[in-house]
C-alpha positions as CSV (number, residue, x, y, z in Angstrom):
1,M,64.7,24.5,-53.2
2,A,64.7,22.4,-50.1
3,V,65.2,19.2,-52.0
4,L,68.3,20.5,-53.7
5,H,69.8,21.7,-50.5
6,R,69.3,18.4,-48.9
7,C,70.9,16.6,-51.9
8,L,73.9,18.9,-52.3
9,P,76.3,17.0,-50.0
10,A,75.5,13.8,-51.9
11,A,76.4,15.5,-55.2
12,L,79.7,16.7,-53.9
13,I,80.5,13.2,-52.7
14,G,79.5,12.0,-56.1
15,C,81.9,14.3,-57.8
16,L,84.7,12.9,-55.7
17,L,83.7,9.4,-56.8
18,L,83.8,10.5,-60.4
19,L,87.6,10.1,-60.3
20,L,87.1,6.5,-59.3
21,G,84.1,5.5,-61.4
22,G,82.2,8.4,-62.8
23,C,80.1,11.0,-61.2
24,Y,77.0,10.7,-63.3
25,G,75.9,7.4,-61.8
26,A,75.2,9.2,-58.6
27,F,72.4,11.0,-60.3
28,S,71.4,8.7,-63.1
29,S,71.8,5.1,-61.9
30,G,68.1,4.9,-61.1
31,P,65.2,6.8,-59.6
32,E,66.3,9.3,-57.1
33,P,65.0,8.3,-53.6
34,L,62.2,10.5,-52.3
35,P,63.5,13.1,-49.9
36,G,63.1,11.8,-46.3
37,S,62.8,8.2,-47.3
38,D,64.6,5.6,-45.1
39,D,65.9,3.7,-48.0
40,D,68.2,4.9,-50.8
41,D,66.6,2.3,-53.2
42,S,63.0,2.4,-54.5
43,A,60.2,2.1,-51.8
44,A,59.9,-1.5,-50.8
45,V,56.7,-3.4,-51.5
46,V,55.2,-4.2,-48.2
47,G,52.1,-6.1,-49.2
48,D,48.9,-6.1,-51.3
49,D,45.8,-4.1,-50.8
50,D,43.2,-6.4,-49.4
51,D,40.4,-4.8,-51.6
52,T,42.2,-4.2,-54.9
53,G,45.2,-6.5,-54.8
54,A,47.5,-3.6,-55.7
55,E,51.0,-3.6,-54.3
56,L,51.4,-1.5,-51.2
57,T,54.5,0.5,-50.2
58,D,55.6,2.2,-47.0
59,S,58.3,4.7,-48.0
60,D,59.0,6.0,-44.5
61,G,58.6,2.6,-42.8
62,D,56.1,3.9,-40.2
63,G,53.7,1.0,-40.6
64,I,51.2,3.0,-42.7
65,S,51.1,2.4,-46.4
66,D,52.0,5.3,-48.8
67,Q,48.6,4.8,-50.3
68,D,46.9,5.6,-46.9
69,E,49.3,8.5,-46.2
70,G,49.3,10.1,-49.6
71,Q,51.4,13.1,-50.8
72,A,49.6,15.8,-48.8
73,D,51.6,17.7,-46.2
74,V,49.2,18.0,-43.3
75,D,51.6,19.7,-40.9
76,G,53.1,21.9,-43.6
77,D,56.7,21.0,-42.8
78,G,57.6,20.4,-46.5
79,L,57.4,16.6,-46.3
80,P,54.6,14.7,-47.9
81,N,52.8,12.5,-45.4
82,A,54.2,9.4,-47.0
83,L,57.7,10.5,-46.1
84,D,57.0,12.3,-42.9
85,D,57.4,10.2,-39.7
86,D,55.1,12.6,-37.8
87,S,52.5,13.6,-40.4
88,D,50.4,15.8,-38.2
89,G,53.3,17.3,-36.3
90,D,51.8,16.4,-32.9
91,G,55.1,15.1,-31.5
92,L,53.8,11.5,-31.7
93,S,55.4,9.5,-34.5
94,D,53.2,8.0,-37.2
95,R,54.4,4.6,-36.2
96,E,53.0,5.2,-32.6
97,E,49.7,6.4,-34.1
98,A,49.4,3.8,-36.8
99,G,47.6,1.3,-34.7
100,D,48.8,-2.2,-35.3
101,G,51.9,-1.4,-37.5
102,D,50.6,-3.4,-40.4
103,P,50.6,-1.3,-43.6
104,S,48.0,-3.5,-45.2
105,T,45.4,-2.5,-42.5
106,P,43.9,0.9,-42.3
107,P,45.5,3.2,-39.7
108,V,43.5,3.6,-36.4
109,D,41.0,6.4,-36.0
110,S,40.5,6.5,-32.2
111,D,37.6,9.0,-32.1
112,E,36.0,7.7,-35.3
113,D,35.8,11.1,-36.8
114,G,37.0,9.9,-40.2
115,V,40.5,11.3,-39.7
116,P,43.1,8.7,-38.7
117,D,45.1,9.4,-35.6
118,F,48.4,10.0,-37.5
119,L,46.7,12.9,-39.3
120,D,44.5,14.0,-36.4
121,S,45.8,16.7,-34.0
122,D,43.2,15.5,-31.4
123,S,43.1,11.8,-31.9
124,D,40.7,11.0,-29.1
125,G,38.4,13.9,-29.8
126,N,38.3,15.1,-26.3
127,G,39.2,18.7,-27.1
128,I,42.8,18.5,-25.8
129,A,45.4,18.5,-28.5
130,D,47.6,15.4,-28.9
131,V,50.7,17.6,-28.5
132,D,49.4,18.5,-25.0
133,E,48.4,15.1,-23.7
134,G,50.5,12.7,-25.8
135,G,53.5,10.8,-24.7
136,R,52.1,9.3,-21.5
137,D,49.8,6.5,-20.6
138,S,48.1,7.6,-17.4
139,D,46.1,4.5,-16.7
140,G,48.7,2.0,-18.0
141,D,46.3,0.4,-20.4
142,G,48.9,0.5,-23.3
143,I,47.0,3.4,-25.1
144,D,48.7,6.8,-25.2
145,D,46.6,9.5,-23.5
146,A,46.4,11.3,-26.9
147,A,44.3,8.3,-28.3
148,D,42.8,7.1,-25.0
149,L,39.1,8.0,-24.6
150,D,39.4,7.5,-20.9
151,N,42.8,8.6,-19.7
152,D,42.5,7.6,-16.1
153,G,40.6,4.3,-16.9
154,D,37.7,5.1,-14.5
155,G,35.0,4.2,-17.0
156,I,34.0,7.8,-17.5
157,P,34.9,9.3,-20.9
158,D,37.3,12.1,-20.9
159,T,34.8,14.2,-22.8
160,E,32.5,13.9,-19.7
161,E,35.3,14.7,-17.2
162,I,37.0,17.6,-19.0
163,G,34.0,19.8,-18.5
164,P,33.0,22.9,-20.5
165,S,36.5,24.1,-21.4
166,A,39.2,21.8,-22.8
167,A,41.7,24.6,-22.2
168,Q,41.0,24.4,-18.5
169,P,39.9,20.8,-17.7
170,R,37.7,20.5,-14.7
171,D,39.2,19.8,-11.3
172,S,36.2,19.1,-9.1
173,D,37.9,18.5,-5.8
174,G,40.6,21.2,-6.3
175,D,43.5,18.8,-5.7
176,G,45.4,20.0,-8.8
177,V,44.6,16.9,-10.7
178,P,42.0,17.4,-13.5
179,D,39.1,15.0,-13.3
180,L,40.1,13.2,-16.5
181,L,43.3,12.1,-14.7
182,D,41.8,11.8,-11.2
183,L,40.5,8.5,-10.0
184,D,38.4,10.2,-7.4
185,S,37.2,13.4,-9.0
186,D,35.0,14.6,-6.1
187,G,37.5,13.5,-3.4
188,D,34.8,11.7,-1.4
189,G,36.8,8.5,-1.0
190,A,34.8,6.5,-3.5
191,S,36.5,6.0,-6.8
192,D,35.0,7.4,-10.0
193,A,34.9,3.9,-11.4
194,L,32.7,2.8,-8.4
195,E,30.5,5.8,-8.5
196,G,29.9,6.1,-12.3
197,Y,28.2,9.0,-14.0
198,D,24.6,8.2,-13.4
199,D,22.6,10.6,-11.3
200,P,20.6,8.6,-8.8
201,D,19.4,11.6,-6.8
202,E,18.5,13.6,-9.9
203,D,20.2,16.7,-8.7
204,G,22.0,17.4,-11.9
205,L,25.4,16.1,-10.6
206,P,26.6,12.7,-11.7
207,S,27.6,10.4,-8.9
208,Y,31.4,10.8,-9.5
209,L,31.1,14.5,-8.9
210,D,28.5,14.4,-6.1
211,D,29.7,14.1,-2.5
212,D,26.1,12.8,-1.6
213,A,25.4,10.7,-4.7
214,D,22.1,9.3,-3.4
215,G,20.8,12.5,-2.0
216,D,20.1,11.1,1.5
217,N,21.8,13.9,3.4
218,L,24.7,11.6,4.3
219,L,28.1,12.2,2.7
220,D,29.3,9.4,0.5
221,R,32.5,9.4,2.6
222,D,30.4,8.5,5.7
223,E,28.5,5.7,4.0
224,L,31.5,4.0,2.4
225,G,32.6,2.0,5.5
226,P,36.1,1.1,6.5
227,D,37.2,-0.2,3.1
228,P,36.5,2.2,0.1
229,E,37.4,-0.7,-2.3
230,Q,34.6,-2.7,-0.7
231,P,32.0,-0.2,0.3
232,L,29.2,-1.1,2.6
233,D,26.1,-2.7,1.1
234,S,23.8,-3.2,4.1
235,D,20.9,-4.8,2.2
236,G,23.1,-6.9,-0.1
237,D,21.3,-5.7,-3.2
238,G,24.6,-5.0,-5.1
239,L,24.2,-1.2,-4.7
240,P,26.6,0.3,-2.1
241,N,25.0,2.4,0.6
242,F,26.4,5.6,-0.8
243,L,24.5,5.0,-4.0
244,D,21.4,3.5,-2.4
245,N,18.7,5.9,-1.1
246,D,17.3,3.0,1.0
247,S,20.4,1.3,2.3
248,D,18.5,-1.3,4.4
249,N,15.7,-1.8,1.9
250,D,13.1,-1.4,4.6
251,G,10.9,0.9,2.4
252,I,11.9,4.1,4.4
253,S,14.3,6.2,2.5
254,D,17.6,7.0,4.2
255,R,16.7,10.7,4.1
256,D,13.5,10.0,6.0
257,E,14.7,7.5,8.6
258,P,15.6,10.1,11.2
259,G,12.3,11.1,12.7
260,Y,10.1,9.0,10.4
261,G,6.7,8.5,12.1
262,G,8.1,10.2,15.2
263,F,11.0,7.7,15.5
264,S,14.6,7.7,14.4
265,T,15.2,4.3,12.8
266,S,18.4,2.8,11.5
267,R,19.4,3.5,7.9
268,T,21.3,0.3,7.7
269,D,19.1,-2.2,9.6
270,R,15.6,-2.8,8.3
271,D,14.6,-4.0,11.8
272,T,16.0,-1.4,14.1
273,D,14.9,-3.0,17.4
274,G,15.5,-6.6,16.2
275,D,12.1,-7.9,17.2
276,G,11.3,-9.5,13.8
277,F,9.1,-6.8,12.5
278,S,10.4,-4.4,9.8
279,D,10.6,-0.7,10.6
280,L,8.1,0.4,8.0
281,A,5.6,-2.2,9.0
282,E,5.8,-1.1,12.6
283,V,5.4,2.6,11.8
284,L,2.4,1.9,9.5
285,V,0.5,0.0,12.2
286,G,1.4,2.4,15.0
287,S,4.1,0.3,16.8
288,N,7.4,1.6,18.0
289,P,10.2,0.4,15.7
290,T,12.9,1.3,18.2
291,S,11.5,-0.7,21.1
292,S,11.5,-4.5,20.9
293,D,8.2,-6.3,21.3
294,D,7.3,-9.9,22.1
295,H,6.2,-11.5,18.8
296,T,2.9,-12.8,20.1
297,V,2.0,-9.7,21.9
298,W,2.8,-7.5,18.9
299,Q,0.6,-9.6,16.6
300,E,-2.3,-9.5,19.0
301,Q,-2.1,-5.8,19.3
302,F,-1.1,-4.7,15.8
303,G,-1.8,-7.4,13.2
304,F,-0.9,-10.7,11.6
305,Y,2.6,-10.2,10.1
306,A,4.1,-12.1,7.2
307,E,7.1,-11.5,4.9
308,L,6.5,-12.8,1.3
309,P,8.5,-12.8,-1.9
310,P,7.1,-10.7,-4.8
311,R,4.9,-12.2,-7.5
312,S,4.3,-15.5,-5.8
313,T,1.4,-17.4,-4.2
314,T,1.7,-18.2,-0.5
315,Q,-0.7,-19.9,1.9
316,V,-1.1,-17.8,5.1
317,I,-2.7,-19.3,8.2
318,V,-4.5,-16.7,10.3
319,P,-6.1,-17.5,13.7
320,F,-8.9,-15.6,15.3
321,T,-10.8,-15.6,18.5
322,P,-14.3,-14.1,18.0
323,Q,-15.7,-11.7,20.6
324,I,-18.6,-9.3,20.6
325,L,-16.8,-6.0,20.2
326,Q,-19.7,-3.7,19.5
327,A,-23.4,-4.0,20.3
328,D,-26.5,-1.8,20.0
329,V,-29.1,-2.5,22.6
330,L,-32.6,-1.3,21.9
331,F,-35.0,-1.2,24.8
332,L,-38.5,-2.1,23.3
333,L,-40.9,-1.8,26.2
334,D,-44.6,-2.4,26.4
335,T,-46.2,0.9,27.7
336,T,-49.7,-0.3,28.2
337,C,-51.5,0.3,31.5
338,S,-50.0,-2.6,33.6
339,M,-46.3,-1.9,32.8
340,G,-45.7,1.1,34.9
341,P,-43.4,-0.5,37.4
342,V,-41.2,-2.0,34.6
343,L,-40.8,1.4,32.9
344,S,-39.8,3.0,36.2
345,A,-37.3,0.2,37.0
346,V,-35.6,0.4,33.6
347,A,-35.4,4.2,33.7
348,S,-34.1,4.3,37.3
349,N,-31.5,1.6,36.8
350,F,-30.3,2.3,33.3
351,Q,-26.9,3.3,34.5
352,D,-26.4,-0.2,36.0
353,V,-26.8,-1.6,32.5
354,V,-24.2,0.8,31.2
355,T,-21.8,-0.1,33.9
356,D,-22.3,-3.9,34.1
357,V,-22.2,-4.8,30.4
358,S,-18.7,-5.9,29.5
359,I,-18.9,-5.5,25.7
360,P,-16.3,-2.8,24.8
361,D,-18.5,-0.6,22.7
362,V,-22.3,-0.4,23.4
363,A,-24.8,2.1,22.2
364,F,-28.5,2.2,23.2
365,G,-31.9,3.1,21.9
366,V,-35.4,3.3,23.2
367,A,-38.8,2.3,21.6
368,E,-42.3,1.5,22.9
369,F,-45.3,-0.4,21.7
370,D,-49.0,-0.5,22.7
371,D,-51.4,-1.8,20.1
372,Y,-53.0,-1.0,16.8
373,V,-55.5,1.9,17.0
374,Y,-58.3,0.0,15.4
375,S,-61.7,-1.1,16.5
376,G,-60.8,-1.2,20.2
377,L,-57.5,-2.9,20.0
378,G,-55.9,0.3,21.1
379,Y,-57.0,3.9,21.4
380,W,-55.9,7.4,20.4
381,E,-58.4,8.8,22.8
382,V,-60.8,7.3,25.4
383,N,-64.2,8.7,26.4
384,N,-65.7,6.8,29.3
385,G,-68.6,9.2,29.7
386,L,-67.0,11.0,32.6
387,N,-63.8,12.3,31.0
388,V,-61.7,12.1,27.9
389,S,-58.1,10.8,27.9
390,Y,-55.6,10.7,25.2
391,P,-53.4,7.6,25.5
392,Q,-52.3,7.9,21.9
393,D,-51.6,4.2,21.5
394,K,-49.3,3.1,18.7
395,P,-48.2,-0.3,17.4
396,F,-44.6,1.0,17.6
397,R,-43.0,4.3,18.5
398,L,-39.3,5.0,18.2
399,R,-38.5,7.3,21.2
400,Q,-34.7,7.4,20.8
401,Q,-32.7,6.3,17.8
402,V,-29.6,4.3,18.7
403,T,-27.0,6.6,20.1
404,S,-23.7,6.7,21.9
405,N,-25.0,9.5,24.1
406,N,-26.3,7.8,27.2
407,L,-27.8,11.0,28.6
408,M,-30.2,11.1,25.6
409,V,-31.1,7.4,26.3
410,S,-31.7,8.1,29.9
411,A,-34.0,11.0,29.1
412,A,-35.9,8.9,26.6
413,L,-36.5,6.2,29.2
414,S,-37.6,8.7,31.8
415,S,-40.1,10.2,29.3
416,L,-42.0,6.9,28.8
417,H,-45.4,6.8,30.4
418,I,-48.4,4.5,30.6
419,R,-50.9,4.5,27.8
420,D,-54.0,2.3,27.3
421,G,-53.6,-0.7,24.9
422,G,-57.3,-1.5,24.6
423,D,-57.8,-5.3,24.8
424,L,-55.4,-7.7,26.3
425,P,-53.1,-8.8,23.5
426,E,-50.7,-6.1,22.5
427,S,-48.6,-5.3,19.4
428,G,-45.3,-6.6,20.6
429,M,-44.8,-8.6,17.4
430,E,-45.4,-5.5,15.3
431,G,-43.0,-3.6,17.5
432,L,-40.3,-6.1,17.0
433,Y,-40.9,-6.2,13.3
434,Q,-40.7,-2.4,13.0
435,A,-37.6,-2.2,15.1
436,A,-35.8,-4.7,13.0
437,S,-37.1,-3.7,9.5
438,G,-38.0,0.0,9.7
439,R,-40.7,-0.6,7.1
440,G,-43.4,1.6,8.7
441,Y,-47.1,0.8,9.1
442,D,-50.1,2.1,7.1
443,L,-53.3,1.0,8.8
444,D,-55.8,2.1,6.1
445,C,-53.5,1.2,3.2
446,N,-53.8,4.6,1.5
447,F,-50.0,5.2,1.3
448,A,-50.4,8.4,3.3
449,Y,-49.4,8.9,7.0
450,D,-52.1,9.2,9.6
451,E,-50.8,10.5,12.9
452,E,-53.4,8.6,14.9
453,T,-52.9,5.1,13.4
454,D,-49.7,4.9,11.4
455,V,-45.9,4.5,11.9
456,Y,-43.4,6.4,9.9
457,P,-40.8,4.3,8.0
458,F,-37.3,4.6,9.2
459,H,-36.0,5.1,5.6
460,T,-37.9,6.2,2.6
461,I,-37.8,3.3,0.1
462,P,-40.2,3.8,-2.8
463,A,-39.7,0.5,-4.5
464,G,-37.7,-2.7,-4.7
465,P,-36.6,-5.0,-1.8
466,G,-37.5,-3.4,1.5
467,V,-40.0,-1.0,0.0
468,D,-41.6,1.0,2.8
469,A,-45.3,0.8,3.7
470,F,-46.0,4.1,2.1
471,Q,-44.1,3.3,-1.1
472,G,-41.9,6.3,-0.8
473,N,-44.7,8.9,-0.2
474,E,-43.6,9.7,3.4
475,T,-40.2,10.9,4.7
476,G,-38.5,8.4,7.0
477,S,-37.8,9.2,10.6
478,Y,-34.0,8.5,10.4
479,D,-32.0,11.3,11.8
480,S,-28.3,11.4,10.8
481,T,-27.5,14.1,13.4
482,V,-28.0,11.7,16.3
483,P,-24.5,11.2,17.8
484,G,-23.0,7.7,17.4
485,T,-26.0,6.4,15.5
486,G,-26.3,4.0,12.5
487,H,-28.6,3.5,9.6
488,I,-29.6,-0.2,9.9
489,G,-33.1,-1.6,10.6
490,G,-35.8,0.6,12.1
491,A,-33.8,2.0,15.0
492,G,-30.4,3.0,13.6
493,F,-28.2,0.1,14.4
494,R,-24.5,0.7,13.5
495,D,-22.5,-1.1,10.9
496,G,-20.6,-4.0,12.4
497,S,-22.7,-3.9,15.7
498,L,-24.6,-6.8,17.1
499,P,-28.3,-5.6,17.2
500,V,-29.8,-6.7,20.5
501,L,-33.5,-6.1,20.9
502,V,-34.5,-6.3,24.5
503,Y,-38.3,-6.5,24.7
504,A,-40.4,-6.7,27.8
505,T,-44.2,-7.3,28.1
506,D,-46.6,-9.0,30.4
507,T,-49.0,-10.4,27.8
508,F,-49.5,-12.3,24.6
509,M,-48.3,-10.6,21.4
510,R,-50.8,-10.2,18.6
511,D,-49.4,-12.6,15.8
512,A,-50.7,-12.4,12.2
513,D,-49.4,-15.9,11.6
514,L,-51.8,-17.5,14.1
515,P,-55.5,-18.3,13.7
516,Q,-57.3,-15.1,14.6
517,A,-58.2,-16.0,18.2
518,Y,-57.4,-12.3,18.8
519,F,-58.7,-9.7,16.4
520,L,-56.3,-8.2,13.8
521,P,-56.2,-4.9,12.0
522,P,-57.0,-4.9,8.2
523,L,-54.8,-7.5,6.4
524,C,-54.0,-5.0,3.7
525,S,-51.9,-3.2,6.2
526,A,-49.8,-6.4,6.6
527,P,-49.8,-6.7,10.4
528,A,-46.7,-8.6,11.5
529,G,-46.5,-12.2,12.4
530,A,-43.8,-14.2,14.0
531,S,-42.3,-15.2,10.6
532,D,-42.0,-11.6,9.7
533,V,-40.1,-10.8,12.9
534,E,-37.8,-13.8,12.4
535,A,-37.0,-12.8,8.9
536,A,-36.4,-9.2,9.8
537,V,-34.2,-10.0,12.8
538,N,-32.1,-12.5,10.9
539,A,-31.7,-10.1,8.0
540,I,-29.9,-7.7,10.3
541,G,-28.1,-10.4,12.2
542,G,-29.9,-9.4,15.4
543,K,-30.5,-11.2,18.7
544,L,-33.6,-11.1,20.9
545,I,-33.8,-11.0,24.6
546,G,-37.4,-11.6,25.8
547,I,-38.5,-10.6,29.3
548,G,-41.9,-11.7,30.6
549,V,-42.9,-9.7,33.7
550,E,-45.4,-9.7,36.5
551,G,-46.8,-13.2,36.7
552,T,-46.6,-14.2,33.1
553,S,-45.4,-17.7,34.0
554,G,-48.1,-20.3,33.3
555,S,-50.7,-17.7,32.4
556,A,-52.9,-18.4,29.4
557,T,-51.9,-15.0,28.1
558,S,-48.2,-15.5,28.7
559,P,-45.8,-14.4,26.0
560,I,-43.1,-16.8,27.1
561,Q,-43.7,-19.5,24.5
562,Q,-43.8,-16.9,21.8
563,M,-40.5,-15.5,23.1
564,I,-38.9,-19.0,23.2
565,S,-40.0,-19.7,19.6
566,L,-38.7,-16.4,18.4
567,A,-35.4,-16.9,20.2
568,T,-35.0,-20.4,18.7
569,Q,-35.7,-19.2,15.2
570,T,-33.3,-16.2,15.4
571,G,-30.4,-18.0,17.1
572,S,-30.9,-16.0,20.2
573,L,-29.4,-18.6,22.4
574,A,-26.7,-18.5,25.1
575,D,-25.4,-20.6,28.0
576,I,-27.3,-18.5,30.6
577,D,-26.6,-20.7,33.7
578,G,-23.1,-21.8,32.7
579,N,-23.9,-25.5,32.5
580,G,-22.7,-25.8,28.9
581,T,-26.1,-25.9,27.4
582,M,-27.5,-23.3,25.1
583,E,-30.8,-21.9,26.2
584,P,-33.2,-19.4,24.6
585,L,-32.6,-15.8,25.8
586,V,-35.9,-15.6,27.6
587,F,-36.4,-14.4,31.2
588,Q,-39.3,-14.2,33.6
589,G,-39.5,-12.1,36.7
590,T,-40.9,-9.2,38.5
591,S,-40.6,-5.6,37.6
592,A,-37.8,-5.2,40.1
593,S,-35.8,-7.9,38.4
594,T,-36.1,-6.5,34.9
595,V,-32.8,-4.7,34.8
596,D,-30.9,-7.7,36.3
597,N,-32.5,-9.9,33.6
598,I,-31.5,-7.4,30.9
599,I,-27.9,-7.4,32.1
600,D,-27.8,-11.2,32.4
601,G,-29.1,-11.6,28.9
602,V,-26.6,-9.2,27.3
603,E,-23.7,-10.7,29.3
604,S,-24.8,-14.2,28.3
605,L,-24.6,-13.2,24.7
606,A,-21.2,-11.6,25.3
607,N,-19.9,-14.8,26.9
608,S,-21.4,-17.6,25.0
609,A,-23.4,-16.6,21.9
610,Q,-22.8,-18.7,18.8
611,F,-22.3,-17.3,15.3
612,D,-21.7,-18.5,11.8
613,L,-18.3,-17.0,11.0
614,S,-16.8,-15.7,7.7
615,L,-13.6,-13.7,7.1
616,S,-13.5,-10.5,5.1
617,V,-10.2,-9.0,3.9
618,D,-10.2,-5.5,2.5
619,D,-7.2,-5.8,0.1
620,A,-8.4,-3.3,-2.5
621,P,-7.1,-2.2,-4.9
622,Y,-4.4,-4.9,-5.1
623,G,-6.5,-8.1,-4.8
624,F,-3.8,-10.1,-3.1
625,V,-6.1,-12.5,-1.4
626,T,-7.3,-14.9,-4.0
627,G,-9.0,-17.4,-1.7
628,I,-10.2,-17.9,1.9
629,S,-10.9,-21.3,3.4
630,P,-13.3,-22.2,4.8
631,N,-15.9,-19.9,3.5
632,V,-18.0,-20.2,6.6
633,V,-17.4,-21.8,10.0
634,V,-20.8,-22.8,11.5
635,G,-22.0,-22.4,15.1
636,V,-18.8,-21.0,16.7
637,P,-19.2,-19.8,20.3
638,V,-17.5,-16.5,21.2
639,G,-14.1,-17.1,22.8
640,T,-13.4,-20.1,20.6
641,S,-10.3,-19.9,18.4
642,V,-10.9,-20.5,14.6
643,V,-8.4,-20.6,11.8
644,F,-8.7,-19.3,8.2
645,E,-6.3,-20.1,5.4
646,L,-5.6,-17.3,2.9
647,S,-4.2,-17.8,-0.5
648,V,-2.1,-14.7,-1.1
649,L,-0.7,-13.7,-4.5
650,T,1.7,-10.8,-4.1
651,S,0.9,-9.4,-7.5
652,V,3.1,-6.3,-7.5
653,P,6.2,-5.6,-9.5
654,H,9.6,-6.3,-8.0
655,S,10.9,-3.2,-6.1
656,A,14.3,-2.1,-5.0
657,S,12.9,-1.7,-1.4
658,D,10.5,-3.6,0.7
659,Q,6.8,-2.9,0.1
660,V,4.5,-3.0,3.0
661,F,0.8,-3.5,2.7
662,V,-1.7,-3.3,5.6
663,F,-5.1,-4.9,4.9
664,P,-7.9,-4.7,7.4
665,M,-9.5,-8.1,8.2
666,Q,-12.8,-8.7,9.9
667,V,-14.4,-11.9,11.2
668,I,-18.1,-11.4,10.5
669,G,-20.8,-13.2,12.6
670,D,-24.0,-14.2,10.9
671,G,-23.1,-11.9,8.0
672,T,-23.4,-8.6,9.9
673,T,-21.6,-8.5,13.2
674,V,-17.8,-7.8,13.5
675,L,-16.5,-10.3,16.0
676,A,-12.8,-9.8,15.5
677,Q,-10.7,-7.3,13.5
678,W,-7.1,-7.5,12.8
679,D,-4.7,-6.1,10.2
680,L,-3.0,-8.3,7.7
681,V,0.5,-6.9,7.6
682,L,2.3,-8.1,4.5
683,V,5.9,-7.2,3.7
684,V,6.8,-8.0,0.1
685,R,10.6,-8.3,0.2
686,S,12.8,-6.5,-2.3
């Protein structure tokens, strides 16, 4: 037996000693030491078990108690673990693998698999046997590689770096050093400790193995900067550029910056041209982010710009200068028998109006009025005993819905011809009311259209506010196919436009509000009075330009006082003569001066009209703007600067990159007309 063989030399020596003192003592003086023990006496007591209080021994002196080691022979070398200084035979002594060297504490179990290192052939559980990786400390952390979960100390576990085969550990950069021992596994110049094993670009490769960790089509090596130990972090967000897919936090990903919006912006500078406006903001509003702009000029052209922190309330002061940007001019002309020269003058000189009006966007429409076909007020046909004529009078007739097609307008003006009109007062008041309201007119109150007496509604409205005269029984005349038209009023005024009703007559207008000095049609048909006109015009935010022609001044049948009253009640005022005083937009003159008066009236509006202003901001769906002050600024002439204060709550979550929001703003005059429009460009900083 192996024990006998090992003890044989001691027995021989003992026999020699027999001559001096007796050989038996060598075998019988006390318990024979366990083979392999480091003490010829009984195993020394090294402490007490903390749990049971029993005495602990450490026969082989390896710092692990015999109780923890036991009598098993894990490596099969014939020595029980308690006497074996390398119980698992991995070339690392039990003393090295014990942990703290205190037999009273449990031996260390590095991989926490339930097998202590001194009995575990793969102490760190990384798939590489201790015998193959033990005996060195690659990262100098005082832990042998055999027990070190991270041999190179890069923060990435060996189990992650070894790869699919422990027999052939991965060597990603092919430099002969396996990843678990390589501080830069992908050889991109950035240490594994810096890169980590997250996968920011979600390409299936962790950053420490990915030479383009953020997936921006730039190699990590090129984004590191001059000092790999202190890699560039252009936006100062704590994330180095090579891991940041938006290195400058401008809201444009590094991948997209080349060619974004047709421009090649900097990946590392959120304001490529240095003009104070971020790249993304410039692209979104149509500016060139690579060409520096004057701050004031840029804001005038593209929008009011502000950079704000997230989830905070800020007061933003926004100035505006109102101007009439868009107007719809309806020519409403009296076509009774004496108005022929006026009709000819307007038709012949319409192009002068188009050319001379300075408002940037103007559309036109054409309508006429004669009188009610009722009891001699007006006629559908006339028989004087000698011949029969068919003037086909109407209290209102829309000849051309508002349109941006000036050829259609010109054709409509040229098609106007003289009718009759019956007695002297005419239906100018009804014409204005129908042009502004589009309600329609039903002379005999039977809710059915009669070609000879009635006026179609512009829109069919069967009930409720604005119900038409036929209570929905007749189809409205609105034509959606007309180019550049709108849907407002009775002529198709456009959203945001200033409706301008230019009306010309040479006689008094039949007014249902006045004592019936002049005959009226049946009251059940609700003939229009001045108050109806004023309400209808104010409802659409319109302006009236009245033109009295051919000797109306001082005449008992003059419409001038009616025109002045209507202008006053509808705010149709302007500084016509430039003396600083607002006058009613009412003109008198000959047929030949009609077009000049029309131009003067429209231009006076464009240069000096006054409006009650409010500000509208379309910030849906975010609702950033929580308040606007003041609600209304009263009586502001065009061209006068006004200021609104906005309370802005940037109620969006914090983001790693800038967030840019572009909200359209409009200054609205009298509740309907757009007098200024500007984008509110908000950059919520990261």
